[in-house]
N, C-alpha and C positions, 0 to 999 in steps of 0.2 A: 240343375247344377251338377257338374261332374267334380267329384273330389278325387284328386290324384296326388302324386308325389310333389310336383311343382307347387300345387296349391297348399299342400301341407307345409312345404318349406317357406312359402310366403306367410302363412299364418304363424309359423314359428318365429319369423322375423318380427312380426307385430308383437308377439308375446315377449320377445326380448327387450322391447322398448322400456316398459316399466321396470323390468329387472335391471336394465342398464342405469336407469335413473336412481334406483335404490342403491346400487353399487357405487355410483358416483358420489352420493351423499353420505355413505357409511363413514363413520369417524375412525376407521382403522387403517393402519399402513397397508399399502398394496391394493386398496380398492380402486385406485386409478387404473391399475393394470387390468383388473377385472372389468371395469367399465369399457376400456379400450378393446379388450378381447371380445366382449359381448358385441360391440359395434362391428368389429372385424368379422365375427361369426355371421352377423347379419349381412355384411357386404358380400361375404363368400356365398351365403345361401341365395342372395340376389342373383349372382352370376350363375350358380348351380341350377336354380329353378328354371332360368331361361334356357340354359343348355339342355337340360332334360326335356323341357317342353318342346323345344324345336327338334331335337334329335329323335325323340320317340313319338312325335305327333300328339303330345298331350296338352295342346293348347285348349283353352276353354274361355267362355265369356266371363265366368267368375274370375279366372286367373288374370285375364286382360284388364278387368276392373280393379282387382285387389293388388296386383303387383305395383302399379304406380302409387297407390295409396300407401302401401308399406314403405316404398322408397322415400316418399315425401315425409311421412311421419317420422321415420328413423332419422333422416338427415336434419329435419327441422328441430326435433327434440334434442339431438346431439349439439346442434349449434346453439340452442338456448342454454344448454348446460355450460358450454364453453364460455359464452358471453356472461352468464351469471357468475362464473368463477373468476373471470377476468374482464370486468366491465369497462374495457377501453372503448372509446368512441369509434375508433377505426374497426375494431372487431365487430361491434354492433352494426356498423354500416355494411361491412362485408357480408355478415350473416343476413342482413335485411335484403341485400342485393340478391343473394342466392335464393332465399325463401321467396322473395318477390317474383323472381324469374320463374320459379317452380309453379307458383300459383297462376301467373300469367299464361305460361305455356300450357298448363293443364286446362285452363279455361279455353284457350285457343284450340287445342286438340279436341276438346268436347264439342265446341261449336262447329269445327270442321267436320267432325264425325256426324253431327246432327244434320248437316246439309249434304252429306255424302261425299265429302272431299278429304277425308282422313288421310288418304294416300299422299296428299301434298305436304303433310307435316310429319313424315316418317323420321325416325331417329337418324341424325347425321353423325358422321365419324367424330367430329369435334365434340359433340355431346358425350360420346363414349369416353373420350380422353378427359373431358371435364369431370365426368363421374369418377374415373380412376384417381385423378389428382385430388378431387374433393374428399374421397374416401380416405386416402392416405393422410391428407392434412388433418381430417377429423380424428383419425386413430392416433396420430402423433399428439394432437392437442389434448385429447382425453387422457392419453397415457401420461403426459407431462403436466397435467393441470396443477399438480402440487408443487411444481418447480417452475412457476411462471418466470420468464426471463432467461431461462437456461438456453444454451445454443440449440438444443433439439426442439424446444418449444418455439424459439424464434424461426427455425426452419419450418415448423408446422404453420406458423403465422404466414410466412411467405408463400407456402404452398396454398393456403386458403385464399390469399390475394390472387394468385395465379388461377385458382379455381373460379373465383369471382369474375376475373377477366374472361375466362373461357365461357362462363355462364352467360355473360353479356353477349359475347360473340355468337354462341350457339342460339341464344334466344333471338338475336337479330336475324339469324338465318331462317328460323321458323317463321318469324313475322314477315320477312321478305317473301317467303314462299306463299304465305296466306294473303298478302296484299292484293294480288290480282283477283283472287276470289272475292275479297271484300269489295273491291271496285266494281266488279261485275254484278255483285248482288245489289250494290247501291244504284247502278244504272237500270236494273230491272224494276226498280220501285217507281 
């Protein structure tokens, strides 16, 4: 296992998760800003670790494993916090769609890698756009969780709905890319 700067940034992102949770539940003014800033810092380190790994050839098996874990953990916990603070059915459904897609696509990628077909489910551009919209939505919703119903909070809700739509779209693209392999594997049996 190689330990390098991208892996350190990914581990830092994981460490930020419980700190974000603590900040979110602190009973003091301004902790919503701290929780949103911690999530934003995690989002920036996600972008930065990938950039450094690619630019300087610092990719590793450990990083390839840990980075998606950190991504899913951070987003899932943040969505749980948002739904817990504002338990609207539509927010819970949107969060379930996002988390469900992440679990499904992670399993699909794992299976495709196991059979040597990982290249067929590479990250698509729409998934990158989805990630950006999702990160901005979560930052806005964490920041404004104390002011549920404000125009900025409503903007965050709309962004999260857009992120969920992009989630479904990009997930469908991954599944569509994998279907021929699944059919081929079924025919071989």
